[in-house]
C-alpha positions as CSV (number, residue, x, y, z in Angstrom):
1,X,147.4,84.2,78.9
2,X,146.4,85.7,75.6
3,X,147.1,83.4,72.6
4,X,149.2,86.1,71.0
5,X,151.8,85.5,73.7
6,X,152.0,81.8,72.8
7,X,151.7,82.4,69.0
8,X,153.5,85.8,68.6
9,X,153.7,85.7,64.7
10,X,150.7,84.6,62.6
11,X,153.1,84.1,59.7
12,X,155.5,81.9,61.6
13,X,155.7,78.1,61.2
14,X,154.7,76.9,64.7
15,X,154.4,73.2,65.4
16,X,153.7,71.4,68.6
17,X,152.3,68.3,70.3
18,X,149.0,67.9,72.1
19,X,147.5,65.1,74.1
20,X,144.0,64.2,72.6
21,X,141.7,62.5,75.1
22,X,141.1,58.8,74.2
23,X,143.7,59.1,71.4
24,X,147.1,60.1,72.6
25,X,149.8,62.5,71.3
26,X,149.1,64.4,68.2
27,X,151.3,66.6,66.0
28,X,149.7,70.0,65.6
29,X,150.1,73.1,63.5
30,X,149.0,76.6,64.6
31,X,146.9,78.3,62.0
32,X,146.3,81.7,63.6
33,X,144.1,80.9,66.6
34,X,143.2,77.4,65.3
35,X,145.0,74.2,66.5
36,X,145.2,71.8,63.6
37,X,145.9,68.0,64.0
38,X,148.3,67.0,61.1
39,X,149.2,63.6,62.5
40,X,149.4,61.0,59.7
41,X,151.3,58.0,58.5
42,X,153.7,60.4,56.8
43,X,154.0,62.6,59.9
44,X,153.3,60.4,62.9
45,X,155.9,62.2,65.1
46,X,157.8,65.4,65.5
47,X,160.9,63.5,64.7
48,X,159.5,62.5,61.3
49,X,158.7,66.2,60.5
50,X,162.1,67.5,61.5
51,X,163.9,64.9,59.3
52,X,162.2,66.2,56.1
53,X,164.1,68.3,53.6
54,X,162.0,71.4,54.4
55,X,160.2,71.1,57.7
56,X,158.5,74.5,57.5
57,X,157.3,73.8,54.0
58,X,156.1,70.3,54.9
59,X,154.3,71.7,58.0
60,X,152.4,74.3,56.0
61,X,151.4,71.8,53.2
62,X,150.3,69.1,55.6
63,X,146.5,68.3,55.5
64,X,144.9,68.4,58.9
65,X,141.8,68.9,61.0
66,X,141.2,71.9,63.2
67,X,139.9,70.6,66.5
68,X,140.1,73.5,69.0
69,X,141.2,77.1,69.5
70,X,144.5,78.0,71.0
71,X,142.6,79.6,73.9
72,X,140.7,76.4,74.6
73,X,144.0,74.4,74.5
74,X,145.7,76.7,77.0
75,X,142.7,76.6,79.3
76,X,143.2,72.9,79.8
77,X,147.0,73.0,80.0
78,X,147.7,73.3,83.7
79,X,149.1,71.4,86.7
80,X,145.7,70.0,87.5
81,X,145.3,68.3,84.1
82,X,144.7,64.6,84.3
83,X,146.6,62.0,82.2
84,X,143.9,61.9,79.5
85,X,142.9,65.6,79.4
86,X,143.6,67.7,76.4
87,X,146.7,69.6,77.0
88,X,150.0,70.9,75.5
89,X,152.9,68.5,75.6
90,X,156.6,69.4,75.1
91,X,157.2,69.8,71.3
92,X,159.6,66.9,71.1
93,X,159.2,63.1,71.1
94,X,162.0,60.7,69.9
95,X,164.8,63.3,70.1
96,X,167.5,63.2,72.7
97,X,167.3,66.2,75.1
98,X,170.8,67.7,75.5
99,X,171.9,70.9,77.2
100,X,175.0,73.0,77.1
101,X,176.2,74.8,80.3
102,X,178.4,77.7,81.3
103,X,178.0,79.4,77.9
104,X,177.7,82.9,79.4
105,X,180.3,84.9,81.4
106,X,177.8,86.1,84.0
107,X,176.5,82.6,84.9
108,X,180.1,81.3,84.7
109,X,181.1,83.4,87.6
110,X,178.1,82.2,89.6
111,X,179.0,78.6,88.9
112,X,182.4,79.2,90.4
113,X,180.8,80.8,93.5
114,X,178.5,77.8,93.8
115,X,181.5,75.5,93.8
116,X,183.5,77.6,96.2
117,X,180.5,77.7,98.6
118,X,180.1,73.9,98.3
119,X,176.4,74.4,97.8
120,X,176.0,76.6,101.0
121,X,173.9,79.7,100.2
122,X,175.0,81.4,103.5
123,X,178.6,81.4,102.3
124,X,177.9,82.6,98.8
125,X,177.8,86.4,99.4
126,X,181.3,86.6,100.9
127,X,182.8,84.3,98.2
128,X,181.0,86.4,95.5
129,X,182.8,89.5,96.7
130,X,186.2,87.8,96.6
131,X,185.7,86.2,93.2
132,X,184.5,89.5,91.7
133,X,187.5,91.3,93.1
134,X,189.8,88.9,91.2
135,X,187.7,88.2,88.0
136,X,185.5,91.2,87.7
137,X,184.1,91.3,84.2
138,X,187.4,90.2,82.7
139,X,185.7,87.0,81.2
140,X,183.3,89.0,79.1
141,X,184.2,88.9,75.4
142,X,186.9,86.3,75.8
143,X,186.7,83.7,73.1
144,X,186.8,80.2,74.6
145,X,190.0,78.4,73.8
146,X,191.8,81.6,72.7
147,X,195.3,82.6,73.8
148,X,193.7,85.4,76.0
149,X,191.5,82.8,77.6
150,X,194.5,80.6,78.4
151,X,196.2,83.6,80.1
152,X,193.1,84.2,82.3
153,X,193.2,80.5,83.1
154,X,196.8,80.8,84.3
155,X,195.9,83.8,86.6
156,X,192.9,82.0,88.1
157,X,195.0,78.8,88.8
158,X,197.5,80.9,90.6
159,X,194.7,82.5,92.7
160,X,193.3,79.0,93.6
161,X,190.0,79.8,91.8
162,X,190.2,77.4,88.8
163,X,187.3,75.1,88.5
164,X,185.5,72.7,86.1
165,X,183.1,75.5,85.3
166,X,185.8,77.9,84.1
167,X,187.4,75.0,82.1
168,X,184.2,74.6,80.0
169,X,183.5,78.3,80.1
170,X,186.7,79.6,78.6
171,X,188.4,76.4,77.5
172,X,188.1,74.9,74.0
173,X,185.5,72.3,74.8
174,X,181.9,73.1,75.5
175,X,180.0,71.4,78.3
176,X,177.2,69.3,76.7
177,X,175.2,66.9,78.9
178,X,171.9,64.9,78.8
179,X,169.2,67.0,80.4
180,X,166.5,64.3,80.4
181,X,165.4,61.2,78.5
182,X,163.3,61.4,75.3
183,X,159.6,61.9,76.1
184,X,160.4,63.1,79.7
185,X,160.1,66.8,79.2
186,X,156.9,68.6,80.2
187,X,155.1,71.3,78.2
188,X,153.4,74.7,78.7
189,X,151.3,74.9,81.8
190,X,152.5,71.7,83.4
191,X,154.1,71.5,86.9
192,X,157.9,71.7,86.8
193,X,159.8,69.7,89.4
194,X,162.4,70.3,92.1
195,X,164.1,67.3,93.8
196,X,163.0,67.6,97.5
197,X,166.6,67.3,98.7
198,X,167.4,70.8,97.3
199,X,167.1,74.0,99.4
200,X,168.9,76.3,96.9
201,X,167.6,76.3,93.3
202,X,166.4,78.4,90.4
203,X,164.9,78.5,86.9
204,X,167.2,78.8,83.9
205,X,165.6,80.5,80.9
206,X,167.1,79.3,77.7
207,X,166.5,79.0,74.0
208,X,166.4,75.4,72.8
209,X,167.4,74.4,69.3
210,X,165.9,71.5,67.3
211,X,168.6,69.6,65.3
212,X,168.0,66.9,62.8
213,X,170.0,63.6,62.6
214,X,172.2,65.2,59.9
215,X,173.2,68.0,62.3
216,X,171.0,70.6,60.6
217,X,169.5,73.2,62.9
218,X,165.8,73.4,61.9
219,X,164.0,75.5,64.6
220,X,164.0,76.8,68.1
221,X,161.8,77.0,71.2
222,X,162.0,78.0,74.8
223,X,163.1,75.9,77.8
224,X,163.5,75.9,81.6
225,X,166.7,74.0,82.5
226,X,165.8,73.8,86.2
227,X,168.9,74.0,88.3
228,X,169.6,72.7,91.9
229,X,172.4,75.1,92.9
230,X,173.2,73.4,96.2
231,X,173.4,69.9,94.7
232,X,175.6,70.8,91.8
233,X,177.6,73.2,94.0
234,X,178.6,70.3,96.3
235,X,180.3,68.6,93.3
236,X,180.3,69.0,89.5
237,X,180.0,65.2,89.4
238,X,176.4,65.5,90.8
239,X,175.3,67.3,87.6
240,X,173.0,64.4,86.7
241,X,171.3,64.4,90.1
242,X,171.0,68.2,89.9
243,X,169.6,68.3,86.4
244,X,167.6,65.2,85.6
245,X,164.6,64.5,87.9
246,X,160.9,64.0,87.4
247,X,159.4,67.0,85.5
248,X,162.7,69.0,85.8
249,X,162.8,69.9,82.1
250,X,160.1,72.2,80.6
251,X,160.1,72.9,76.8
252,X,157.6,74.9,74.7
253,X,155.1,76.2,74.1
254,X,155.7,75.4,70.3
255,X,158.7,74.8,68.1
256,X,159.2,77.6,65.6
257,X,160.7,76.2,62.4
258,X,163.3,78.1,60.4
259,X,162.0,79.7,57.2
260,X,162.4,82.9,55.2
261,X,161.0,84.9,58.2
262,X,162.9,83.2,61.1
263,X,166.5,81.9,61.2
264,X,169.4,81.1,63.4
265,X,170.4,84.8,63.2
266,X,167.2,85.6,65.0
267,X,168.2,83.2,67.7
268,X,171.6,84.8,68.0
269,X,170.0,88.2,68.6
270,X,167.3,87.0,70.9
271,X,166.5,88.6,74.3
272,X,164.8,86.3,76.9
273,X,162.8,87.6,79.8
274,X,162.1,85.8,83.0
275,X,159.5,86.4,85.7
276,X,158.9,84.4,88.9
277,X,155.8,85.1,90.9
278,X,155.4,83.4,94.3
279,X,152.3,82.7,96.3
280,X,154.0,84.7,99.0
281,X,153.9,87.9,96.9
282,X,157.6,87.7,96.0
283,X,158.5,88.6,92.4
284,X,161.8,88.2,90.5
285,X,162.5,89.6,87.1
286,X,165.5,88.6,85.0
287,X,166.9,88.5,81.5
288,X,169.3,86.6,79.3
289,X,170.6,88.1,76.0
290,X,171.9,85.7,73.4
291,X,174.1,88.5,72.1
292,X,176.2,87.8,75.3
293,X,176.8,84.1,74.7
294,X,180.5,83.1,74.7
295,X,180.0,80.3,72.1
296,X,178.1,80.5,68.9
297,X,175.1,78.2,68.8
298,X,176.3,76.6,65.6
299,X,179.6,75.7,67.3
300,X,177.9,74.1,70.2
301,X,175.8,72.0,67.8
302,X,179.0,71.0,65.9
303,X,180.6,69.9,69.2
304,X,177.5,67.8,70.0
305,X,177.0,65.9,66.7
306,X,179.4,64.7,64.1
307,X,181.6,61.8,63.3
308,X,182.4,61.5,67.0
309,X,178.7,61.2,68.0
310,X,175.5,60.5,66.1
311,X,171.8,61.1,67.0
312,X,169.7,59.1,64.6
313,X,166.5,60.6,65.9
314,X,167.9,64.1,66.2
315,X,168.1,66.1,69.4
316,X,167.0,69.3,71.2
317,X,169.8,71.4,72.6
318,X,169.5,73.9,75.5
319,X,171.9,76.8,74.8
320,X,172.6,77.9,78.3
321,X,171.7,81.1,80.2
322,X,173.4,84.3,81.5
323,X,170.7,84.5,84.2
324,X,172.0,83.8,87.7
325,X,169.6,85.2,90.5
326,X,171.2,86.9,93.5
327,X,168.1,88.8,94.8
328,X,167.5,87.8,98.4
329,X,164.2,86.0,99.1
330,X,164.2,84.3,102.5
331,X,167.1,85.9,104.3
332,X,169.8,88.5,103.7
333,X,172.8,87.1,101.8
334,X,171.1,83.9,100.8
335,X,169.9,85.0,97.3
336,X,167.0,83.4,95.5
337,X,165.5,80.0,95.8
338,X,162.2,78.6,94.6
339,X,159.1,78.1,96.8
340,X,156.6,75.5,95.7
341,X,153.7,77.3,93.9
342,X,156.0,79.7,92.1
343,X,154.8,80.6,88.6
344,X,157.8,80.8,86.1
345,X,157.3,82.7,82.8
346,X,160.0,82.6,80.2
347,X,159.3,84.8,77.1
348,X,161.0,85.9,73.9
349,X,159.5,88.1,71.2
350,X,159.6,85.6,68.3
351,X,158.9,82.4,70.3
352,X,156.2,83.4,72.8
353,X,156.1,82.4,76.4
354,X,156.7,79.2,78.4
355,X,154.8,79.2,81.7
356,X,155.0,76.5,84.4
357,X,154.2,76.1,88.1
358,X,156.9,74.9,90.5
359,X,156.3,71.7,92.5
360,X,158.5,69.0,94.1
361,X,159.4,66.3,91.7
362,X,157.8,63.8,94.0
363,X,154.5,65.7,93.8
364,X,154.5,66.1,90.0
365,X,152.8,63.4,87.9
366,X,155.0,60.4,87.4
367,X,156.6,60.0,83.9
368,X,155.0,56.8,82.5
369,X,154.5,57.5,78.7
370,X,157.9,56.7,77.2
371,X,159.1,55.7,73.8
372,X,157.7,52.2,73.9
373,X,154.3,53.5,74.9
374,X,154.4,56.0,72.0
375,X,155.3,53.2,69.6
376,X,152.4,51.0,70.9
377,X,150.0,54.0,70.7
378,X,151.0,54.9,67.1
379,X,150.7,51.2,66.0
380,X,147.2,51.0,67.5
381,X,146.2,54.1,65.5
382,X,147.6,52.7,62.3
383,X,150.2,55.4,62.0
384,X,153.3,53.1,61.8
């Protein structure tokens, strides 16, 4: 993949994390096609950078050492990379990884279908037709929690179609859950994992915000909020099992920090593209436009952090997706599901592209480098 796809704007403030052989995780800046190690006692972690008053300015001013080209870094970032090979990591470390769900009307309807089908892909097509007859596109443009939304809620209850998904989709309160633990997300090029119990699943292309401990939104990146449709469809209470598994969260390639050239308004107007390419020749193309989101990103952040809940190390927040695949792959009426070996590419003009290969979670490298390992590593290097 050309470096321009990963670094789409030479004037942008792009920061990431790289594993350096024999050293450990390094905080890096992109200077054109050069990857610059800026790790120091002042900036030992991504968390330390994002807590500064001006992360983009601090990033640009930080002294560093260029150690490779972007092309060289990408070449080593793949599912076959060993634990001490140079490779891209997810651009987050101590931050909590949160996600918001059912934030788009299109995916909201699919979540109702999943629930009505009880996770059975064979039943989904007939239920989809019934739900569409009743709901249609009437949920588009409805402000969550508004009087109009409450009227729609009453109609759906009468029809027996009310569900937890519609409650968080058009009710006053956003769904915000923990996607994975700090340090558990995988980066560009890595294998992304599916729990082997799932037979109906899909990628979820999303923008991910970086938020400081003060609740200030300081940047954005891309994410794949892998979804097990059959598991979550059996019961909304299985959300944790459907969402948080080994290598089930991909973030990257780099975090783009807000500055005079890139802001939250650019996130609000972003259009994401998705492409899935299977080893069987199957391809799937999709899109998700942030202009169609039902809740403003700033409102979701405000519902996540405040006097009611603090994040002393900050957090990353998936904003949800309108992408819900219905293209048949294996049999008529069953829609899409992943095959192992699928390549998933999520791209956006200002953020580049996040590329991963699908494996079973049990076949992905085990997650062993957690927060305690990071602290020991930094202490050994004299960075704490």
